[in-house]
Backbone as JSON, one array per atom type, in Angstrom:
{
  "sequence": "MNKVLNILGLPSTVVGSKEWNELENREFTIGPDALLDEILEKRQWTNVEIAWVLKRMIYFYGKKDSLLLKAPPERIFLNLVDILRAFYLLVDLINPDLDDNMRSYICSKLADATWGINSRTREYLQKF",
  "N": [[-14.14, -17.04, 0.75], [-15.32, -14.75, 1.91], [-17.18, -16.02, 3.54], [-15.56, -17.13, 5.5], [-14.58, -14.79, 6.64], [-16.98, -13.74, 7.65], [-17.62, -15.7, 9.55], [-15.57, -15.29, 11.33], [-16.33, -12.87, 12.25], [-15.51, -10.65, 10.91], [-15.7, -7.9, 8.61], [-16.95, -8.23, 5.23], [-14.98, -8.0, 2.27], [-13.92, -6.43, -0.81], [-12.0, -7.97, -2.1], [-11.99, -11.37, -2.62], [-14.67, -11.56, -3.02], [-17.49, -12.62, -5.02], [-17.42, -11.29, -7.47], [-14.75, -10.52, -7.49], [-13.46, -13.01, -7.65], [-14.36, -13.82, -10.18], [-13.11, -11.87, -11.75], [-10.44, -12.49, -11.27], [-10.36, -15.07, -12.39], [-10.74, -14.36, -15.03], [-8.38, -12.93, -15.41], [-6.51, -15.03, -15.21], [-7.22, -16.42, -17.47], [-6.92, -14.64, -19.75], [-4.63, -13.26, -19.17], [-2.7, -10.98, -17.15], [-1.84, -8.52, -18.27], [-3.47, -8.14, -20.53], [-5.94, -8.02, -19.27], [-5.63, -5.7, -17.73], [-5.4, -3.83, -19.81], [-8.01, -4.02, -20.86], [-9.52, -3.03, -18.69], [-8.49, -0.43, -18.49], [-9.48, 0.7, -20.82], [-12.06, 1.31, -20.23], [-14.4, 3.82, -19.15], [-15.51, 4.09, -16.59], [-14.85, 2.23, -13.71], [-15.53, -0.82, -11.87], [-15.73, -1.37, -8.28], [-14.29, -3.65, -7.71], [-12.61, -3.8, -9.93], [-11.13, -1.47, -9.53], [-9.8, -2.12, -7.14], [-8.33, -4.3, -8.07], [-6.63, -3.08, -9.96], [-5.17, -1.38, -8.27], [-3.89, -3.35, -6.74], [-2.28, -4.42, -8.73], [-0.66, -2.23, -9.29], [0.68, -1.97, -6.85], [2.15, -4.31, -6.98], [3.93, -3.84, -9.19], [5.19, -1.35, -8.52], [6.19, -2.04, -6.04], [8.04, -4.06, -6.57], [9.91, -2.64, -7.82], [10.02, -2.4, -10.65], [11.97, -2.93, -13.54], [11.5, -1.54, -15.94], [9.92, 0.58, -15.0], [11.81, 1.92, -13.54], [13.13, 3.28, -15.46], [11.44, 5.26, -16.13], [10.54, 8.74, -16.29], [11.22, 10.66, -13.37], [9.35, 12.7, -12.78], [7.0, 11.75, -13.91], [6.47, 9.49, -12.36], [6.05, 10.76, -9.92], [3.71, 12.15, -10.58], [1.99, 9.97, -10.94], [1.93, 9.01, -8.31], [0.73, 11.2, -7.0], [-1.8, 11.14, -8.22], [-2.77, 8.7, -7.22], [-2.82, 9.28, -4.49], [-4.72, 11.35, -4.47], [-7.04, 9.94, -5.21], [-7.22, 8.13, -3.04], [-7.54, 9.97, -0.94], [-10.01, 11.14, -1.64], [-11.68, 8.89, -1.36], [-11.42, 8.28, 1.42], [-12.37, 10.67, 2.5], [-15.0, 10.77, 1.47], [-16.21, 8.31, 2.25], [-15.49, 8.01, 4.93], [-14.49, 5.81, 6.61], [-15.19, 3.41, 9.18], [-12.73, 2.26, 10.9], [-11.06, -0.6, 12.25], [-8.82, -0.89, 15.08], [-6.41, -2.22, 14.36], [-6.32, -2.07, 11.54], [-6.38, 0.72, 11.24], [-3.94, 1.36, 12.54], [-2.14, 0.09, 10.81], [-2.55, 1.52, 8.39], [-1.87, 4.12, 9.25], [0.83, 3.71, 9.91], [1.94, 3.08, 7.4], [1.37, 5.46, 6.0], [2.83, 7.28, 7.56], [5.46, 6.37, 7.09], [5.55, 7.01, 4.4], [5.73, 9.74, 4.45], [8.32, 10.46, 4.37], [10.65, 12.71, 3.35], [8.9, 14.79, 3.11], [8.4, 15.73, 5.63], [9.65, 17.96, 8.2], [12.07, 17.11, 9.37], [13.24, 15.21, 7.56], [13.35, 16.78, 5.3], [15.22, 18.71, 5.99], [17.45, 17.05, 6.15], [17.65, 16.25, 3.43], [18.22, 18.71, 2.25], [20.85, 19.09, 2.89], [22.22, 17.74, 1.0]],
  "CA": [[-13.35, -16.16, 1.59], [-16.22, -13.92, 2.69], [-17.79, -16.87, 4.54], [-14.59, -17.23, 6.57], [-14.6, -13.48, 7.31], [-18.23, -13.64, 8.43], [-17.52, -16.6, 10.7], [-14.65, -14.64, 12.27], [-16.89, -11.59, 12.67], [-14.87, -9.57, 10.17], [-16.53, -7.46, 7.5], [-16.59, -8.71, 3.92], [-14.19, -7.05, 1.48], [-14.0, -6.64, -2.27], [-11.15, -9.12, -2.41], [-12.63, -12.59, -2.16], [-16.07, -11.56, -3.41], [-17.8, -13.37, -6.25], [-16.93, -10.47, -8.58], [-13.28, -10.6, -7.46], [-13.08, -14.33, -8.16], [-14.62, -13.79, -11.62], [-12.06, -11.08, -12.37], [-9.2, -13.28, -11.2], [-10.46, -16.12, -13.4], [-10.5, -13.68, -16.32], [-6.94, -12.66, -15.43], [-5.79, -16.27, -15.51], [-7.56, -16.82, -18.83], [-6.35, -13.78, -20.79], [-3.38, -12.69, -18.71], [-2.88, -9.72, -16.43], [-1.66, -7.34, -19.14], [-4.69, -7.97, -21.35], [-7.03, -7.58, -18.37], [-5.37, -4.29, -17.41], [-5.77, -3.08, -21.01], [-9.48, -3.98, -20.91], [-10.01, -2.13, -17.65], [-8.09, 0.94, -18.83], [-10.33, 1.21, -21.9], [-13.38, 1.72, -19.69], [-14.46, 5.14, -18.53], [-15.74, 3.87, -15.17], [-14.5, 0.87, -13.26], [-16.2, -1.31, -10.68], [-14.86, -1.4, -7.09], [-13.41, -4.81, -7.87], [-11.58, -3.43, -10.89], [-10.25, -0.5, -8.87], [-8.93, -2.88, -6.22], [-7.39, -5.13, -8.85], [-5.61, -2.2, -10.53], [-4.3, -0.99, -7.15], [-3.04, -4.52, -6.43], [-1.3, -4.52, -9.82], [0.29, -1.13, -9.11], [1.51, -2.34, -5.71], [3.08, -5.32, -7.45], [5.0, -3.25, -10.03], [5.96, -0.35, -7.78], [6.84, -2.73, -4.95], [9.23, -4.83, -7.03], [10.79, -1.69, -8.51], [10.08, -2.91, -12.0], [13.13, -2.33, -14.28], [11.0, -0.55, -16.9], [9.49, 1.76, -14.24], [13.01, 2.65, -13.12], [13.53, 4.13, -16.61], [10.42, 6.31, -16.3], [10.95, 10.03, -15.72], [10.73, 10.85, -11.99], [8.17, 13.53, -12.77], [5.84, 10.94, -14.21], [6.23, 8.67, -11.18], [5.43, 11.65, -8.94], [2.31, 12.38, -11.01], [1.27, 8.74, -10.6], [1.74, 9.0, -6.86], [-0.29, 12.23, -6.68], [-3.12, 10.62, -8.63], [-3.19, 7.66, -6.26], [-3.14, 9.97, -3.23], [-6.0, 12.05, -4.66], [-8.1, 8.93, -5.16], [-7.3, 7.67, -1.65], [-8.07, 11.09, -0.17], [-11.46, 11.23, -1.94], [-12.37, 7.75, -0.74], [-11.47, 8.45, 2.88], [-13.25, 11.79, 2.78], [-16.4, 10.44, 1.13], [-16.72, 7.15, 2.97], [-15.19, 8.15, 6.34], [-14.66, 4.45, 7.08], [-15.0, 3.03, 10.56], [-11.64, 1.28, 10.84], [-10.68, -1.16, 13.53], [-7.52, -0.39, 15.52], [-5.31, -2.84, 13.6], [-6.3, -1.49, 10.2], [-5.99, 2.12, 11.41], [-2.52, 1.37, 12.85], [-1.42, -0.26, 9.59], [-2.64, 2.66, 7.46], [-1.08, 5.22, 9.83], [2.23, 3.35, 9.79], [2.34, 3.21, 5.99], [1.35, 6.89, 5.66], [3.95, 7.91, 8.26], [6.65, 6.0, 6.32], [5.49, 7.7, 3.11], [5.99, 11.18, 4.6], [9.74, 10.7, 4.28], [10.93, 13.68, 2.31], [8.02, 15.96, 3.22], [8.38, 16.27, 7.0], [10.76, 18.91, 8.38], [13.34, 16.42, 9.68], [13.86, 14.65, 6.36], [13.63, 17.89, 4.34], [16.53, 19.27, 6.41], [18.43, 16.05, 5.73], [17.78, 16.32, 1.98], [18.82, 19.99, 1.88], [22.28, 19.0, 3.08], [22.83, 17.1, -0.19]],
  "C": [[-14.26, -15.32, 2.48], [-16.93, -14.73, 3.79], [-16.87, -17.0, 5.75], [-14.56, -15.92, 7.35], [-15.82, -13.34, 8.19], [-18.18, -14.51, 9.67], [-16.63, -15.97, 11.78], [-15.17, -13.3, 12.77], [-16.23, -10.4, 12.0], [-15.74, -9.15, 8.99], [-16.02, -8.03, 6.15], [-15.81, -7.6, 3.2], [-14.42, -7.33, 0.01], [-13.21, -7.86, -2.66], [-11.8, -10.37, -1.79], [-14.11, -12.66, -2.53], [-16.25, -12.36, -4.7], [-17.24, -12.61, -7.46], [-15.39, -10.52, -8.66], [-12.83, -11.92, -8.06], [-13.29, -14.41, -9.68], [-13.52, -13.01, -12.33], [-10.73, -11.82, -12.35], [-9.22, -14.42, -12.23], [-10.21, -15.54, -14.78], [-9.01, -13.39, -16.48], [-6.15, -13.89, -15.8], [-6.06, -16.74, -16.92], [-6.85, -15.98, -19.9], [-5.03, -13.16, -20.42], [-3.59, -11.32, -18.08], [-2.73, -8.48, -17.3], [-2.89, -7.07, -19.99], [-5.84, -7.5, -20.48], [-6.84, -6.12, -18.02], [-5.75, -3.42, -18.6], [-7.29, -2.95, -21.13], [-10.04, -2.98, -19.89], [-9.7, -0.68, -18.01], [-8.92, 1.55, -19.96], [-11.67, 1.73, -21.43], [-13.28, 3.11, -19.1], [-14.65, 5.02, -17.01], [-15.47, 2.4, -14.84], [-15.33, 0.49, -12.05], [-15.21, -1.2, -9.48], [-13.85, -2.53, -7.17], [-12.27, -4.47, -8.86], [-10.61, -2.42, -10.32], [-9.3, -1.23, -7.93], [-7.91, -3.7, -6.96], [-6.27, -4.27, -9.44], [-4.66, -1.72, -9.43], [-3.37, -2.13, -6.78], [-1.94, -4.65, -7.49], [-0.21, -3.44, -9.68], [1.23, -1.42, -7.93], [2.56, -3.34, -6.14], [4.25, -4.67, -8.22], [5.85, -2.23, -9.27], [6.74, -1.01, -6.65], [8.08, -3.5, -5.37], [10.24, -3.94, -7.73], [11.08, -2.18, -9.92], [11.16, -2.17, -12.82], [12.65, -1.31, -15.3], [10.55, 0.73, -16.16], [10.69, 2.57, -13.78], [13.52, 3.56, -14.22], [12.56, 5.29, -16.82], [10.94, 7.62, -15.7], [10.39, 10.18, -14.3], [9.47, 11.7, -11.89], [6.92, 12.73, -13.03], [5.48, 10.04, -13.02], [5.58, 9.52, -10.09], [3.98, 11.95, -9.3], [1.44, 11.16, -10.72], [0.94, 8.7, -9.12], [0.68, 10.02, -6.43], [-1.68, 11.77, -7.09], [-3.64, 9.58, -7.68], [-3.62, 8.32, -4.95], [-4.46, 10.72, -3.34], [-7.16, 11.08, -4.55], [-8.31, 8.43, -3.75], [-7.93, 8.73, -0.76], [-9.57, 11.21, -0.39], [-12.23, 10.08, -1.3], [-12.48, 7.91, 0.76], [-12.4, 9.58, 3.25], [-14.7, 11.44, 2.55], [-16.96, 9.35, 2.04], [-16.57, 7.33, 4.49], [-15.32, 6.78, 7.04], [-14.42, 4.29, 8.57], [-13.96, 1.91, 10.6], [-11.36, 0.72, 12.23], [-9.25, -0.72, 13.83], [-6.35, -0.94, 14.72], [-5.2, -2.23, 12.21], [-5.87, -0.02, 10.28], [-4.49, 2.23, 11.69], [-1.69, 1.07, 11.6], [-1.39, 0.92, 8.62], [-1.79, 3.83, 7.97], [0.42, 4.95, 9.68], [2.73, 3.54, 8.35], [2.37, 4.68, 5.56], [2.51, 7.62, 6.32], [5.25, 7.6, 7.52], [6.7, 6.81, 5.01], [5.7, 9.21, 3.24], [7.49, 11.48, 4.54], [9.98, 11.64, 3.11], [10.01, 14.9, 2.37], [7.94, 16.48, 4.64], [9.65, 17.09, 7.21], [12.09, 18.21, 8.63], [14.01, 15.9, 8.4], [14.12, 15.72, 5.32], [14.96, 18.55, 4.71], [17.66, 18.35, 6.0], [18.7, 16.16, 4.23], [18.45, 17.62, 1.55], [20.34, 19.97, 2.04], [23.0, 18.41, 1.86], [22.74, 17.98, -1.36]]
}
């Protein structure tokens, strides 16, 4: 994967790296739940493990997992805050040089995620 990115003049990413492929092979061998348990037992994770856990979270939150729907809303909000803190720290520390497409994608997703915290939607919610 990284060879293709290099040919296209795109930077290499964690996904598609040798370490990523090894982690995916481990996932296929022991299953995603067992791999997640292994990662969660560690105090510090590699960048590949962080990316894999984020991918897993996107999968479950994106499909609106039936068990997650039973979780207390307060806990889901705490999860979201933890993710946002980690993302904030990464952006602040790394200050990545993003191309226009990636910057537009991130801005679009963040703008969508402000629903409920901007003044227009807060006024809408107060009516209920």
